[in-house]
Structures are given as structure tokens and as C-alpha cells.
C-alpha positions in Angstrom: -43.3 6.3 -22.2 -44.9 7.4 -19.0 -47.5 10.1 -19.6 -51.2 9.2 -19.6 -51.7 10.6 -23.1 -48.8 8.5 -24.5 -50.0 5.4 -22.7 -53.5 5.7 -23.9 -52.3 6.3 -27.4 -50.4 3.0 -27.3 -53.4 1.3 -25.7 -55.6 2.3 -28.6 -57.9 5.0 -27.1 -58.0 8.8 -26.3 -57.3 10.3 -23.0 -58.0 13.6 -21.3 -55.4 15.4 -19.3 -56.4 13.6 -16.1 -56.2 10.2 -17.8 -60.0 9.7 -18.0 -61.8 8.7 -21.2 -62.7 11.8 -23.3 -66.2 10.6 -23.9 -68.5 7.8 -23.0 -69.5 6.1 -26.2 -71.8 3.1 -26.7 -72.3 1.4 -30.1 -70.7 4.5 -31.7 -73.0 7.0 -30.1 -72.7 9.0 -26.9 -74.6 7.5 -24.0 -77.8 9.2 -22.9 -77.9 10.8 -19.4 -79.5 8.5 -16.8 -83.2 9.1 -16.1 -82.8 8.9 -12.3 -80.0 10.6 -10.4 -78.8 8.9 -7.3 -80.0 10.3 -3.9 -77.3 10.8 -1.2 -78.0 7.4 0.4 -75.9 6.1 3.2 -72.2 5.0 3.5 -73.3 1.9 5.4 -73.7 -1.0 5.0 -71.2 -1.5 2.2 -72.4 -3.2 -0.9 -75.8 -3.1 -2.6 -78.8 -3.2 -0.3 -82.3 -3.1 -1.5 -84.7 -1.2 0.8 -87.9 0.9 0.9 -87.2 4.4 2.1 -89.3 6.4 4.7 -91.1 8.0 1.8 -92.2 4.6 0.5 -89.8 4.7 -2.5 -88.2 1.3 -3.2 -84.6 1.2 -4.5 -81.1 0.1 -3.7 -78.4 1.8 -1.7 -74.9 1.4 -3.1 -71.7 2.0 -1.1 -68.2 1.3 -2.1 -64.9 2.0 -0.3 -62.4 3.4 -2.8 -59.7 5.2 -1.0 -57.7 7.6 -3.2 -60.2 7.4 -6.1 -61.1 10.6 -7.9 -64.6 9.5 -8.9 -66.8 6.4 -9.0 -69.4 5.5 -11.6 -72.2 3.0 -10.7 -73.0 0.9 -13.8 -76.4 -0.7 -14.1 -77.1 -3.3 -16.8 -80.4 -4.1 -18.5 -81.3 -7.7 -19.5 -79.9 -7.0 -23.0 -76.6 -5.8 -21.6 -77.3 -2.1 -22.1 -75.3 -0.1 -19.5 -76.4 3.0 -17.7 -73.7 4.9 -15.7 -74.5 7.0 -12.7 -71.9 9.1 -11.0 -71.8 8.7 -7.2 -71.2 12.1 -5.8 -71.5 11.5 -2.1 -68.2 10.7 -0.3 -68.0 9.8 3.4 -64.8 8.5 5.0 -63.6 7.3 1.6 -66.8 5.5 0.9 -68.7 6.5 -2.3 -72.4 6.0 -1.9 -75.9 6.8 -3.3 -79.5 5.5 -3.2 -81.0 4.8 -6.6 -84.8 4.6 -6.7 -86.3 1.9 -8.8 -83.3 -0.5 -8.7 -84.9 -3.8 -7.6 -83.5 -7.2 -6.6 -82.1 -9.0 -9.7 -80.5 -5.9 -11.1 -77.0 -6.4 -12.4 -74.4 -3.8 -11.7 -70.7 -3.0 -11.4 -68.4 0.0 -10.9 -65.9 2.1 -12.9 -63.4 3.8 -10.7 -61.4 6.9 -11.8 -58.0 7.9 -10.6 -54.3 8.1 -11.5 -52.5 5.5 -13.6 -49.0 5.2 -12.1 -47.9 1.6 -11.7 -44.5 2.7 -10.3 -46.3 4.0 -7.2 -48.9 1.2 -7.2 -51.7 3.3 -8.6 -53.7 1.3 -11.2 -57.0 3.0 -11.6 -58.6 2.4 -15.0 -62.3 3.4 -15.6 -62.4 1.4 -18.8 -62.5 -1.7 -16.6 -65.8 -2.8 -15.1 -65.2 -3.9 -11.5 -67.1 -6.4 -9.4 -68.4 -5.0 -6.1 -66.3 -6.7 -3.3 -69.6 -6.9 -1.3 -71.7 -8.3 -4.2 -73.8 -11.1 -2.7 -74.5 -12.8 -6.0 -72.7 -12.8 -9.3 -74.1 -13.3 -12.8 -71.9 -14.4 -15.7 -68.6 -16.1 -16.2 -65.1 -14.6 -16.0 -63.3 -14.7 -19.3 -59.7 -13.4 -19.7 -59.3 -11.8 -23.1 -56.9 -8.8 -23.3 -59.8 -6.4 -22.6 -60.1 -7.5 -18.9 -56.5 -6.5 -18.1 -55.9 -2.9 -16.8 -52.6 -2.9 -18.7 -52.0 -3.7 -22.4 -51.5 -7.4 -22.3 -50.6 -7.8 -25.9 -47.9 -5.2 -25.8 -44.8 -6.7 -27.6 -42.4 -6.1 -24.7 -44.1 -8.2 -22.1 -41.8 -7.1 -19.3 -43.2 -3.5 -19.5 -46.7 -4.4 -20.4 -48.1 -3.7 -16.9 -47.0 0.0 -17.1 -49.2 0.8 -20.2 -52.9 1.4 -19.5 -55.4 -0.3 -21.7 -58.5 1.7 -22.6 -60.7 -1.1 -24.1 -64.0 -1.7 -22.3 -64.0 -4.9 -20.2 -67.8 -4.9 -19.5 -68.7 -7.5 -22.1 -66.2 -10.0 -20.7 -66.7 -9.9 -17.0 -69.6 -10.9 -14.7 -71.7 -8.5 -12.8 -72.9 -8.2 -9.3 -76.6 -8.9 -8.6 -78.8 -7.0 -6.2 -80.2 -9.5 -3.7 -83.3 -9.1 -1.5 -82.7 -9.2 2.2 -84.9 -12.2 3.0 -82.8 -14.0 5.6 -84.4 -12.4 8.7 -86.6 -15.4 9.8 -85.7 -17.6 12.7 -84.2 -20.4 10.6 -80.7 -19.2 11.4 -81.3 -18.8 15.1 -78.7 -20.5 17.3 -81.2 -23.1 18.5 -81.4 -24.4 14.9 -77.7 -25.2 14.6 -76.2 -28.6 15.6 -73.6 -26.9 17.8 -71.4 -30.0 18.0 -68.7 -29.5 20.6 -65.2 -29.5 19.2 -64.2 -32.7 21.0 -67.1 -34.6 19.5 -66.5 -33.4 15.9 -65.7 -35.5 12.9 -65.0 -33.4 9.8 -65.6 -34.5 6.2 -63.9 -32.4 3.6 -65.8 -32.4 0.3 -66.2 -30.5 -3.0 -69.8 -29.4 -3.6 -69.6 -30.2 -7.3 -67.4 -33.3 -7.2 -69.4 -35.0 -4.4 -72.6 -35.3 -6.4 -71.6 -35.2 -10.0 -71.7 -39.0 -10.3 -74.1 -39.8 -7.5 -76.8 -42.2 -8.9 -79.3 -41.1 -6.3 -79.2 -37.4 -7.0 -81.3 -36.2 -10.0 -79.2 -35.4 -13.0 -80.3 -31.7 -13.0 -79.1 -31.3 -9.4 -75.7 -33.0 -9.6 -72.8 -30.7 -8.9 -74.9 -28.1 -7.1 -75.9 -26.9 -3.6 -79.3 -28.4 -4.2 -77.6 -31.7 -5.1 -75.6 -31.7 -1.8 -78.9 -31.0 0.1 -80.6 -34.0 -1.6 -81.6 -36.8 0.7 -79.5 -39.3 -1.2 -76.3 -37.2 -0.6 -77.2 -36.4 3.0 -77.9 -40.1 3.7 -74.3 -41.0 3.0 -73.1 -38.4 5.5 -75.4 -39.6 8.2 -74.6 -43.2 7.6 -70.9 -42.4 8.1 -71.7 -40.4 11.2 -69.7 -37.3 10.4 -70.7 -34.2 12.3 -69.5 -31.5 9.8 -68.8 -31.0 6.2 -65.9 -28.8 5.3 -66.7 -27.4 1.8 -63.9 -26.5 -0.6 -64.2 -22.9 -1.6 -67.7 -21.7 -2.4 -66.9 -18.0 -2.7 -67.2 -16.8 -6.2 -64.0 -17.6 -7.9 -62.3 -17.2 -11.4 -60.3 -19.5 -13.6 -56.7 -18.6 -14.3 -55.6 -17.7 -17.8 -53.0 -20.4 -18.0 -55.6 -23.1 -17.3 -58.1 -21.7 -19.8 -55.5 -21.7 -22.5 -55.0 -25.4 -21.8 -58.7 -26.1 -21.9 -58.8 -26.6 -18.1 -60.5 -24.8 -15.2 -59.8 -24.1 -11.6 -61.8 -27.0 -10.0 -60.9 -26.5 -6.3 -61.8 -22.8 -6.3 -58.8 -21.3 -4.4 -58.9 -18.2 -6.6 -61.6 -16.1 -4.9 -62.9 -12.8 -6.3 -66.2 -12.4 -4.5 -66.2 -12.9 -0.7 -70.0 -12.6 -0.2 -71.3 -14.5 -3.2 -71.9 -18.2 -3.4 -70.1 -19.5 -6.5 -72.7 -19.2 -9.2 -71.7 -22.3 -11.2 -72.7 -24.5 -8.2 -76.3 -23.3 -8.4 -79.1 -25.4 -10.0 -81.6 -22.6 -9.7 -79.9 -20.0 -11.9 -77.4 -17.2 -11.4 -79.4 -14.0 -11.0 -79.4 -14.1 -7.2 -81.2 -17.4 -6.7 -78.0 -19.1 -5.7 -78.2 -17.3 -2.4 -81.5 -19.0 -1.4 -80.3 -22.3 -2.8 -77.2 -22.2 -0.6 -79.3 -21.3 2.5 -81.6 -24.3 1.8 -78.6 -26.6 1.5 -77.4 -25.4 4.9 -80.8 -25.9 6.4 -81.0 -29.5 5.1 -77.6 -30.3 6.5 -78.5 -28.8 9.9 -81.7 -30.8 10.0 -79.5 -33.9 9.6 -77.3 -32.8 12.5 -74.4 -31.8 10.2 -72.5 -28.5 10.6 -71.3 -26.5 7.6 -67.7 -25.2 7.6 -66.4 -23.2 4.7 -62.8 -23.3 3.3 -62.2 -19.6 2.8 -59.4 -17.9 0.8 -58.9 -14.4 2.2 -55.1 -14.4 1.8 -55.2 -13.5 -2.0 -57.5 -12.9 -4.9 -57.9 -14.0 -8.5 -56.3 -10.8 -9.7 -52.8 -12.3 -9.3 -49.7 -10.0 -9.7 -48.9 -7.0 -11.8 -49.5 -9.1 -15.0 -52.9 -10.3 -13.7 -56.4 -9.1 -14.7 -58.2 -6.1 -13.3 -61.5 -7.6 -11.9 -62.3 -5.8 -8.6 -59.9 -4.7 -5.9 -57.0 -3.9 -8.2 -59.1 -1.3 -9.9 -60.8 0.0 -6.8 -57.6 0.8 -4.9 -54.6 -1.3 -5.7 -52.4 0.2 -3.0 -55.1 0.0 -0.4 -56.0 -3.6 -0.8 -52.8 -5.4 -1.6 -49.4 -5.7 0.0 -46.8 -4.1 -2.4 -43.1 -4.4 -2.4 -40.8 -1.3 -1.9 -40.9 -1.2 -5.7 -44.7 -0.6 -5.6 -45.1 -1.8 -9.1 -44.6 -5.3 -7.7 -46.7 -7.3 -5.3 -45.6 -8.9 -2.0 -46.5 -12.6 -2.5 -46.7 -14.7 0.6 -49.2 -17.0 -1.0 -47.6 -18.3 -4.2 -50.6 -16.9 -6.1 -49.2 -13.5 -7.2 -50.7 -11.2 -4.5 -51.4 -11.0 -0.8 -54.3 -9.0 0.7 -53.1 -6.2 3.1 -55.0 -7.4 6.1 -53.4 -4.8 8.3 -55.4 -2.1 6.5 -58.7 -1.4 8.4 -60.9 -1.5 5.3 -59.4 -4.8 4.2 -59.9 -6.2 7.7 -63.4 -4.9 7.6 -64.0 -6.6 4.3 -62.9 -10.0 5.7 -64.8 -9.7 9.0 -68.0 -8.4 7.3 -67.8 -11.4 4.9 -67.3 -13.9 7.8 -70.2 -12.4 9.8 -72.4 -12.5 6.7 -71.9 -16.2 6.1 -72.6 -16.9 9.8 -75.6 -14.7 10.4 -77.3 -14.6 7.0 -76.1 -17.8 5.3 -76.1 -20.0 8.4 -72.6 -21.5 8.3 -71.0 -22.9 11.5 -67.3 -22.2 10.9 -64.4 -21.6 8.7 -61.1 -23.2 7.6 -58.7 -20.4 6.6 -56.4 -21.2 3.7 -52.8 -20.1 4.3 -53.9 -18.5 7.6 -50.3 -17.4 8.4 -50.6 -14.8 5.6 -53.6 -13.3 7.4 -51.6 -13.2 10.7 -48.8 -11.1 9.3 -48.5 -7.6 10.6 -46.2 -5.5 8.4 -44.0 -8.4 7.3 -43.6 -11.1 10.0 -46.3 -13.5 11.2 -47.6 -12.0 14.4 -50.0 -13.9 16.8 -51.0 -10.5 18.1 -51.9 -9.2 14.6 -55.0 -7.1 14.0 -56.7 -10.0 12.2 -56.4 -12.4 15.1 -57.2 -9.7 17.6 -60.4 -8.7 15.8 -61.5 -12.3 15.5 -60.9 -12.9 19.2 -63.2 -10.1 20.4 -65.9 -10.4 17.7 -69.1 -11.5 19.4 -70.2 -13.5 16.3 -66.9 -15.0 15.1 -65.4 -16.0 18.3 -68.4 -18.4 18.8 -67.9 -20.4 15.5 -65.4 -23.1 14.6 -62.1 -21.5 13.5 -59.5 -23.7 11.7 -56.2 -22.4 10.5 -54.0 -23.8 7.8 -51.1 -22.6 9.9 -48.6 -21.8 7.2 -47.9 -19.7 4.1 -45.1 -19.7 1.6 -43.3 -16.6 3.0 -40.3 -16.5 5.3 -41.2 -17.7 8.8 -44.6 -18.8 7.5 -44.7 -22.3 9.1 -46.7 -21.8 12.4 -48.0 -25.2 13.4 -48.9 -25.1 17.1 -48.6 -21.3 17.3 -52.1 -20.0 16.8 -53.9 -18.7 19.9 -56.8 -20.2 21.9 -60.1 -20.3 20.0 -58.3 -21.7 17.0 -57.8 -25.2 15.9 -55.1 -26.1 13.3 -54.5 -28.5 10.5 -51.7 -30.7 12.0 -49.5 -31.7 9.1 -47.0 -33.2 11.6 -49.7 -35.7 12.4 -50.1 -36.5 8.7 -46.4 -37.0 8.2 -45.9 -39.2 11.3 -48.8 -41.5 10.5 -47.8 -41.9 6.9 -44.2 -42.6 7.8 -45.2 -45.1 10.5 -47.3 -47.2 8.2 -44.6 -47.3 5.5 -42.1 -48.2 8.3 -40.0 -45.0 7.8 -39.9 -43.5 11.2 -36.4 -43.5 12.9 -38.2 -44.1 16.3 -41.7 -43.8 17.7 -41.5 -40.6 19.7 -43.2 -38.5 17.1 -46.0 -41.2 16.7 -46.6 -41.2 20.4 -47.2 -37.4 20.5 -49.5 -37.5 17.4 -51.7 -40.3 18.6 -52.3 -38.8 22.0 -53.3 -35.3 20.9 -50.0 -33.5 20.1 -49.5 -32.0 23.6 -46.1 -30.9 22.6 -47.7 -28.5 20.1 -51.0 -27.5 21.8 -50.7 -27.9 25.6 -50.3 -24.2 26.3 -52.6 -21.2 26.8 -55.6 -23.3 27.8 -55.7 -25.1 24.4 -57.1 -28.6 24.3 -56.4 -31.7 22.3 -59.1 -30.7 19.8 -56.8 -27.8 18.8 -55.3 -30.5 16.5 -57.2 -31.3 13.4 -55.7 -34.7 12.5 -55.6 -35.8 8.9 -53.8 -38.3 6.8 -55.0 -37.0 3.5 -56.6 -33.7 2.3 -57.8 -32.3 -1.0 -54.2 -31.3 -1.7 -52.1 -34.5 -2.3 -52.8 -38.2 -2.8 -56.2 -39.7 -2.0 -56.1 -42.5 0.6 -56.2 -45.1 -2.1 -53.4 -43.4 -4.1 -51.3 -43.1 -1.0 -51.0 -46.9 -0.9 -50.9 -47.3 -4.7 -48.3 -44.8 -5.9 -44.8 -43.7 -4.8 -44.6 -41.0 -7.5 -47.0 -38.3 -8.6 -48.6 -38.6 -12.0 -49.9 -35.2 -12.8 -49.5 -35.3 -16.6 -53.2 -34.4 -17.1 -52.5 -31.0 -15.6 -50.4 -30.0 -18.6 -47.5 -28.8 -16.6 -45.0 -31.5 -17.4 -45.6 -33.3 -14.1 -43.7 -30.4 -12.4 -46.6 -29.3 -10.2 -47.6 -30.9 -6.9 -45.3 -32.0 -4.1 -42.7 -34.7 -4.4 -42.8 -35.3 -0.7 -45.7 -37.8 -0.7 -44.5 -40.2 2.0 -46.4 -43.0 0.2 -45.8 -46.7 -0.4 -47.3 -48.5 -3.4 -47.2 -51.9 -1.8 -45.0 -53.3 -4.5 -46.4 -52.1 -7.7 -46.9 -48.6 -9.1 -50.5 -47.8 -9.9 -53.4 -50.1 -10.7 -52.6 -53.8 -10.8 -54.3 -57.1 -11.3 -52.2 -58.7 -8.6 -54.8 -59.6 -6.0 -52.2 -59.9 -3.2 -51.0 -56.3 -3.8 -54.6 -55.1 -4.0 -55.5 -56.8 -0.7 -52.5 -55.3 1.0 -53.4 -51.8 -0.3 -56.9 -52.2 1.2 -55.4 -53.3 4.5 -53.1 -50.3 4.5 -56.0 -48.1 3.8 -57.8 -49.6 6.8 -54.7 -49.1 9.0 -54.5 -45.4 8.1 -58.2 -44.8 8.5 -58.3 -46.7 11.8 -55.3 -44.8 13.2 -56.9 -41.5 12.3 -60.2 -42.3 14.0 -58.6 -43.7 17.1 -56.3 -40.7 17.6 -57.0 -38.0 20.2 -57.9 -34.7 18.4 -60.4 -33.9 15.7 -60.3 -36.3 12.8 -60.8 -35.0 9.2 -61.7 -37.4 6.4 -61.6 -36.5 2.7 -64.7 -37.3 0.7 -64.4 -40.6 -1.1 -61.4 -41.9 0.9 -63.8 -44.2 2.7 -64.8 -45.8 -0.6 -61.4 -46.0 -2.3 -61.5 -43.0 -4.5 -58.6 -42.6 -6.8 -57.2 -39.7 -8.9 -54.9 -42.0 -10.8 -51.9 -40.8 -8.9 -52.6 -37.1 -9.5 -51.6 -35.4 -6.3 -52.6 -31.9 -7.4 -56.0 -32.3 -9.1 -56.9 -28.6 -8.7 -57.8 -28.3 -12.4 -59.5 -31.6 -12.9 -63.2 -30.9 -13.1 -63.9 -34.3 -14.5 -63.9 -38.0 -13.5 -60.4 -37.5 -12.0 -61.7 -35.1 -9.4 -65.3 -36.4 -9.0 -66.3 -39.2 -6.6 -67.1 -42.6 -8.2 -70.0 -43.9 -6.2 -69.8 -47.2 -8.0 -66.9 -48.1 -5.7 -69.4 -48.8 -3.0 -70.5 -51.8 -5.1 -67.1 -53.3 -4.8 -67.0 -55.5 -1.6 -63.5 -54.5 -0.5 -64.1 -50.7 -0.7 -67.6 -51.1 0.7 -66.0 -52.8 3.7 -63.8 -49.8 4.1 -66.8 -47.5 4.2 -68.4 -49.8 6.7 -65.3 -49.7 8.9 -65.2 -45.9 8.8 -68.8 -45.8 10.0 -68.1 -48.3 12.7 -65.1 -46.4 14.0 -66.9 -43.1 14.0 -69.8 -44.6 15.9 -67.2 -46.0 18.4 -65.8 -42.5 18.9 -69.3 -41.1 19.5 -70.0 -43.8 22.1 -66.7 -43.6 24.0 -65.5 -40.3 25.5 -62.0 -41.8 26.1 -61.5 -41.7 22.3 -62.4 -37.9 22.1 -61.0 -36.5 25.3 -61.5 -32.8 26.1 -58.2 -32.6 28.1 -54.7 -33.8 27.5 -53.5 -37.0 29.1 -51.3 -36.6 32.2 -49.6 -40.0 32.1 -49.7 -40.0 35.9 -51.4 -42.5 38.3 -55.0 -41.6 39.1 -55.6 -44.3 41.7 -53.9 -46.3 44.4 -53.3 -49.3 42.1 -51.1 -47.1 39.9 -53.4 -47.1 36.9 -52.6 -44.1 34.6 -54.9 -42.4 32.0 -52.3 -43.2 29.3 -49.7 -45.9 29.1 -47.4 -47.2 26.3 -46.3 -50.8 25.9 -43.8 -52.8 23.9 -44.7 -56.2 22.4 -43.3 -57.8 25.6 -46.2 -56.4 27.5 -43.9 -54.1 29.5 -44.3 -50.3 29.8 -42.0 -48.5 27.4 -38.9 -47.0 28.9 -37.2 -43.8 27.7 -34.8 -45.9 25.7 -37.7 -47.7 23.9 -38.9 -44.3 22.6 -35.6 -43.7 20.9 -35.2 -47.1 19.4 -36.5 -48.1 15.9 -39.8 -49.9 16.3 -42.6 -51.3 14.2 -45.0 -52.0 17.0 -46.6 -49.6 19.5 -49.2 -50.4 22.2 -51.3 -47.5 23.5 -53.5 -48.0 26.6 -56.4 -45.5 27.1 -58.0 -45.6 30.5 -61.6 -44.8 30.8 -61.4 -44.2 34.6 -61.6 -40.6 35.9 -61.8 -38.9 32.5 -61.4 -35.1 33.2 -64.7 -33.2 33.1 -68.3 -33.9 34.0 -71.3 -35.1 32.0 -74.5 -33.2 31.5 -75.8 -34.3 34.9 -72.6 -33.2 36.6 -71.4 -36.7 37.3 -67.8 -37.9 36.7 -67.2 -39.3 33.2 -66.4 -43.0 33.2 -65.8 -45.1 30.1 -64.4 -48.4 29.0 -60.7 -48.7 28.7 -59.0 -49.7 25.4 -55.7 -51.1 24.2 -54.7 -50.2 20.6 -51.8 -52.2 19.1 -50.4 -50.7 15.9 -48.0 -53.0 14.0 -46.4 -51.8 10.8 -44.0 -54.7 10.4 -44.5 -57.2 7.6 -44.4 -60.4 9.8 -46.9 -61.2 12.6 -45.9 -60.3 16.1 -46.9 -61.8 19.4 -48.0 -59.0 21.7 -48.3 -59.8 25.4 -51.5 -58.2 26.8 -50.8 -56.0 29.9 -52.0 -57.5 33.1 -53.2 -55.9 36.3 -53.8 -53.1 37.1 -54.5 -52.5 33.4 -56.8 -55.4 32.9 -57.6 -59.1 33.5 -59.1 -59.8 30.1 -59.5 -58.1 26.7 -61.9 -58.5 23.8 -61.1 -57.6 20.2 -63.2 -54.8 18.8 -61.4 -54.0 15.5 -58.9 -56.1 13.6 -57.7 -54.3 10.4 -56.2 -57.5 9.0 -59.8 -58.5 8.2 -62.0 -56.9 5.7 -65.0 -58.3 7.5 -65.1 -56.7 11.0 -67.7 -59.0 12.5 -66.2 -60.6 15.7 -67.5 -63.5 17.6 -69.3 -62.1 20.7 -68.1 -63.1 24.1 -64.6 -64.1 23.0 -62.0 -62.7 25.4 -58.2 -63.0 25.8 -56.5 -63.2 29.1 -54.1 -60.5 30.3 -50.5 -61.6 30.5 -50.8 -63.9 27.5 -49.7 -63.2 24.0 -52.1 -62.4 21.2 -50.9 -62.7 17.6 -51.1 -59.4 15.7 -51.0 -60.0 11.9 -48.4 -58.2 9.9 -49.4 -54.6 9.0 -52.5 -54.4 11.2 -54.2 -52.5 14.0 -55.9 -54.4 16.8 -58.2 -52.4 19.1 -59.1 -54.3 22.3 -61.5 -53.3 24.9 -60.8 -54.1 28.5 -63.4 -56.8 29.5 -62.7 -57.1 33.2 -60.7 -54.5 35.1 -59.0 -54.9 38.4 
């Protein structure tokens, strides 16, 4: 069965010879003609833009790129859901456009796009499906996934051929609509002098979920919890400023949809990595309503964070959309021009999937590249954000097939006068062949460094074969990033992220426990590199619990003393647990939300205090946040080097020491002659430090290096203690041993230098 007439007959509706509906019928009666015909309008900017014309007539200009489409209907919706369809007759460079007088901000709208139905060649036009404008700046309503929202007949008995049969049922009652938004972001609140502009080397990133961060916060009013306004509340901001973080990295806030398999299990997509609207703040996170007010609420949140000196980085998902593969719903791009927006296989009925989510955006196409860069610029210039973390960035860097660091996407970003000035973070991999690209992204970019994560986890569970990898990771990963003018801050160091165990679970579980996800515990990684300290999960054994808190302090301290940009995950500093769930993407509940009551528990409050203490230490000491890689060479006549490594004997490590199994590593950071100049143009000089990391169970005597390294040392941090208060003025002589407790970090400051 392949003809349009036959397919429509199976789908339950009539068809004309060209595959379009024979008549537009509403409530059993033909729809009345619209009262106002669109004027020609303009093809730019894309999307819906309210304006007042030269003749004083107010209205909205609509512009939609729909390459290959035969016709486009603009659909306007009254408050009661009544739909009015207006045919856009103007076509300029594949952009359908028109100006409609009288359409004011707050108006809900969508599109119906006409064209061929031929899945075998990738053509999936279906005017029965109401489509969300890719440029919609606000979205009203929830995505539901009944059979009517699929372009094909989803309940066709032979599921393997379902996607070839067009469905003629109207999807409008089941999908959200775009909302016309007033252009009111033209004041000076987004001017550059209002942004914190924290240098990369000084940055400390805090990854958080807008909803989960405040849902249980006792200081945030109940009606604001889980919203942009809740994150902007002084009680929420106060925790961030107390910690001293310089940026929040928000899990996806673009409008997203929930997957069908989750809805059928009574779950939702909590993390939001299922985008469908790249210009719209996710409506469910708005306390002020959904008819466009979420835009202003998001801006006010950014303003509040900026006022506190905190930058806003968005985790963005431009590699795929919520429309999934050939069996997925038709919500937007798939119905506008499936072949133009998505990468297809040689068998064009199927999608090329480099993301593991069913589809991959075809970023090589100019209009797709334009969609992404227009979206990025919008969030910077009109919404005030300071940077982006790109999910599965390797998928964006693919040219026709292979990852290409000269790809159009990376080239456009590099020359864009807006985007090249903001923070750019790559998740440098995807799931396709050759997709692992850690260390390969060009200058301007920083990267999530999973090799750092793996090395630090393995060191503290005493699973590294030797310490070579640990040495590179602690000192900025020069083996990965010391090329092309890149700096140590190209490495975003992390021990945990939203994906995987929390810090507390990392030291409490050796196996994932994802049963609540309803997938038979098959989802989530099995490569956790965790150690449960002797008992799986929660325990009443106080010795095990104390050891877990110590291990958490070790991991957190290692992260914040390492060269590069540290990233913490919200709640790790207070012992947040997900009960061993290492893939809580669908847990919009107490599993995924922060439990602020943990700060009332002395042990976890002490961890939060330690995090704040270490971040403050980074801010005070440039030697801990270097802007250039260490050289390891002498910088003075006495032979003092900027970086040196020591064994417990107090001797510098030899090449053989690097290849030998070891549980103890001493790292000396010299504050003399730090590369660069301060704001006055003077040389940067700082204290020098010795960090001793000991992963062994038994204590070890570590001989403190003598001249030229130091004459005396004082302990600044000792992770064997929950209470970090140290007796002032107590120093230890160089050349003498100091006892390092089992599984601990000692940070010592040089008290007197030669």
C-alpha cells in the first residue's frame, strides 16, 4: 500500500489527489474564512515577531523556513481553543512569511505544512499535524502522546510498517502551541557591564536542576519552589554565594517533551534532554504562568544571579530533538521538512542516530546551523546567559559522517562576534563511530574531562596501576590540552555529574540500583568506578559512615585543588543521595530533588563548610587556578621549579616511580613567578603549597621536602578531620616526617621559603 489515497483510507480520513485533506472541518462544519488576510510581511527574522508597522497597524510577522513544502498554514487559537487557519502565500528563499494585523502578544499559534508523504525518500509532510514553530519563544500547554500526534498510524497492527502509513487525525488538541511574545528586552540590563564576566581560570561551576534545587528548600516560598523565580529567591542565591561558586550550569531549560515509554510507566523526563523548542524557556519551570510570562521570569532569574556575581550557563541539546526516529511523534521539525532538518540513512526512511535518542540534527545544512546559532545568540543577547555546555557536542561537529574539527558548526561559532565571547563547554563525545573526542576541540572551547573523573575515582578506590594518569589530571591535563594556545582551564574537571552516582552514592554503592526507572535495572552505566567502603547502600555502622564522609572529603578536596575548572554537582556538598540510582533522568521526585535537611546533619554540614573553605582558598591563591600550564623546569638559581612531585621519602619522583603502583602522591605547587601579570602589571607571586594525597588504608609518614622547596610548613586542610579548624601558628619543619592518616589529603602551605 503506497498511494496517498490508500494510505489515508487506512488512516481513517479522505485525501485529495495531492495528499491534502479534502476539506477543513471543525466540529462537523466547514471552517469559516479568516476575517483578516495576511499581508506579505518579511522573511526575517524567523519566528513570530510582534511589531507596529509604518502605518501604525500593530500585528505579528510570521516567518517559517520549510524547504520543499507545497504550502504552509498559520494556525491561530482563541482562548477557547478555536482555530483559525491563514494560508501564507509569500515565499522567499524557502521561507514562508506574512504579517497578520491584530495578532498581539499572548496569541497562541502553530503551523500546518503541506507536502508529499513518501517515507521511503524521507518526505513526511502531514497537514493534519499541528507543528510547533522552531523559533517560538514561549510555549503554552503540555505535550501528550496519544496516537493523534504521530504523523504515521501508530496503532496499525503491523508495527514494522506503521511509519509508512499517514495518519489524518488532527493533533491540535493534544499538542502545545507557540505564544507570541513582546520584544521587551531592549533595555540596558543585558549590557556587557552588567555581567559578572568571570575569567575562565577563576571559574567554579555548580551544575544544578532548576526544579530539583528548590523543590524542598525550606527558605523558598512553596509557590515558587521548582521554578525560575524560586532559583532567583534570596534563600536559594544565598547558598550559592556562601559556597563561592561563580557560575551555575543549568540542566536543560529549553522547552522539552516527555517520552512515550516514560509516560506509559507513570514517569516523566526530569533532566530535560529531549528538547523541542530551542528559543522557549521550559514552561513547567515558570511560577508566573505559561502564556509568555515565563520569558520575563527567566530574565529576572538571570538578573538576580548576575547581581550576586554568578554567571548562568545553559546545558543545551542541539544534537537531537524529542521527535525521535521514524516511529516517533510529529511535533515540529519532522513535519516542517524531515529531510532538511535530520540526518537520514541511505535508506531515507530511517534516521542516522549518533545520539542514542533516535535522530540527529543535520547541522551541516545552512538552515539548521542558522536555527542553532540564532537560538544561541538569542539566549545571550535577549535572555542574558553567559555560556553554554553542549550535550554530545561531537555530534554537532560531524561533517557528512565523521567528526571534523573544521566542521561548519565549529567554524561559525569561532567567527561569530557574540558567541565567541561567551563560555563554551563541549561534552566531547557522542555514541557514533569515532565520537570520543576528549582533548580535540579547538581553542575557545573547554571540555568535560572524563579522564579526570576516571583517574580521581580510581585513585581513591586504590585501583590505578600507577600514578602517571593522576599526575596529568591533577596538573591540568597538559597531555590533552597543551596545544593550539589552549590553557589549563580548557579542562572542566569533575568527579560527578548529573549522569551517574552522586558523590555520596559514589562512596556508598558498588552497583547501580535503578529499579525505580522501570527498566529492569538495565539502564545506566555499569562502569561506576565506585567503592562502598564495606557495605552496599545505607548502613547503621558508624565506622563505615565516617569512612564514607572522609572519602567524600577526599574526592571534593582533590577536585578543588586540581588545576583546571572545577565543576560541582548541586547537593554533593551536602551529601545528597539518589539511593544508588545512577540514571535518575526520570525521577522528578525526592530521588532527584535536593534534601536541604542534610545541612542539619553535622557530618554533611561539615562537608559543605569544607567546600566553601576550599573554593575560598582557590579564589585567594592564583597558584591553585593557573592560567598557563606548569613547565616543571627551574625558574631560579636555587633550582626551584613551578611543579614538583615527591614520594613519601621526601625525594623527587623518578621516572620509575611514575610507573610503579603507589597509594601516595606529593604535589608541590610553587607560588614564585607564576606566568602572567596582575591588574597593575606586576608579576604574580603567591604562597607555595604541598598537597599530599594518600589513598592507602594505613597511615604513612611523609617526609616534608626541604630547601629549596621550604624550611617549614603549616597544615591548611586535613581531610581526616571533619572539623577543619587548625591551631594557628603550628608549623612542621622541612626534612622531618609528618604522619598522613589513612585515606586522607593534607594540604600544607609553605611557611618559610629559602
